[in-house]
C-alpha positions, 0 to 999 in steps of 0.5 A: 475354502469357499469364496465367502470365507476367503472374503471374511479372512481378507477383511480381517487381515486388512490393514487400517490406514488413518490419515491425519489432517494437515495443519492449516497453512499460515497466512502471510500479508506483509508483516501480518501473519497468522495460522488461524482466523483468530490469530489473523484478526488479532494481528490485524487489530494490532496493525490497525491500532498502529495505523490509526496512531500514524494517521492521527499524528500526521492528520491524514484524514478529512472530516466530511459530514462528521466522519473521518475519511483517510487520504491516500497517504494513509492508504499507501502506508497501510499498503506498505505495512501489508507488503505492497506498493502502488504501480501505475499501469496506464493513464489516458485522456478523453475530452479533458477527463483523465482515467488512470489504472493503478495496481498494487504489487507485492514487493516480495515477488512483484505479483499483482494483488489488486487493480483499480481505475479512477477518473478526474476532470468530468464537468459534472463533478461539482462542489457544494456551491455548484462550481466545477471541482476539477474540469477547470484545473490544469492538465497535470493536476487532473492527471495526478488526481486520477492516479491518486484516486486510482491508488486509493481505490486499489488499496481500498479494494484490498485492505478496507477491512483493516481501515475499518478496524482502525476506526475510519471510513473505507472510502478514500478521501479523494473519492469524496470531493464531489460529496462535500468540500472537506471542512477543516475545523478551526483548531487553535494553533498549538504553542510549541515549546522551545526546541531542546534535545527532546523536541523536534522543530516544527519543520520536521513534523512531517518527516519520517520517524526512526521505525520508518527509516529502518523499514525503508533500509530493510526494503532497500536490502530486500529488493537487492538495490544499492543503498548509496545509489538510492541515496544519490537519487533522493539527493538529486530529486529532493535535495535530501542528504539522508533517509531520516530527512525524508517526508512521509510523502517522499517516503511513499514516492520512494517506496513506489520507485523501489518497487519499480526498480526491483521489478526492473532488476528482476526482469533484467536478471531473467532476460540475462539468464535466458540469454545465457541458457541460449548461448549454452544451448548453441 
């Protein structure tokens, strides 16, 4: 048999191997999940709708030049819905100007998904009357606002697309103070009906709702923390004896603490594991 005929036979008897394309890997962003762009956008639109309801109910936005700019509490709520919390990295001061660096960490594994810096206290940050906005304020206020701005900015870098879907501007309200003083419309005061079984008193308007409490309880469990120790901490810190009595601001601060405690517990466990391995080796 010639070499040419042998090559033809080899080609005829060759096996044909087909490889099926692997299905797309699902995308998971907190409670937002999808296996296709359409599914992801559908879930994001639903999330944006629920976010908008909360922002409007709590009025977590400032009107500036006829547009709505969401406050940092609204941005951190979006972060929690996406499964992340804010963590301060560093805050420095130079000539009265504070610069803060904040990153967003995933609560599931502590991975950093966004990072931003912001400053507060510059003398050229003026209001619409030409007066300094922050440079004459106490040091603690300038430091806190720098951290607040950095937190909002880190959230914006990661999740501005969801905030846009919710119908709001994608710049946090705290970054807009140098543009215009927020002018709050003089809405007539709402007359509240007498308190009954189905009406909450006005002092509870800012408290978390039952779904937020369930989310908090779930987060504590997933973080491996002791529920009673967390309750003891909020009682010492805020004189609050139950989770349902927390305000939205306190909830955001507590979620940040939970993320920090969880990361610390994870570090201790890893250090202990390394030490045990070292002892076994010896």
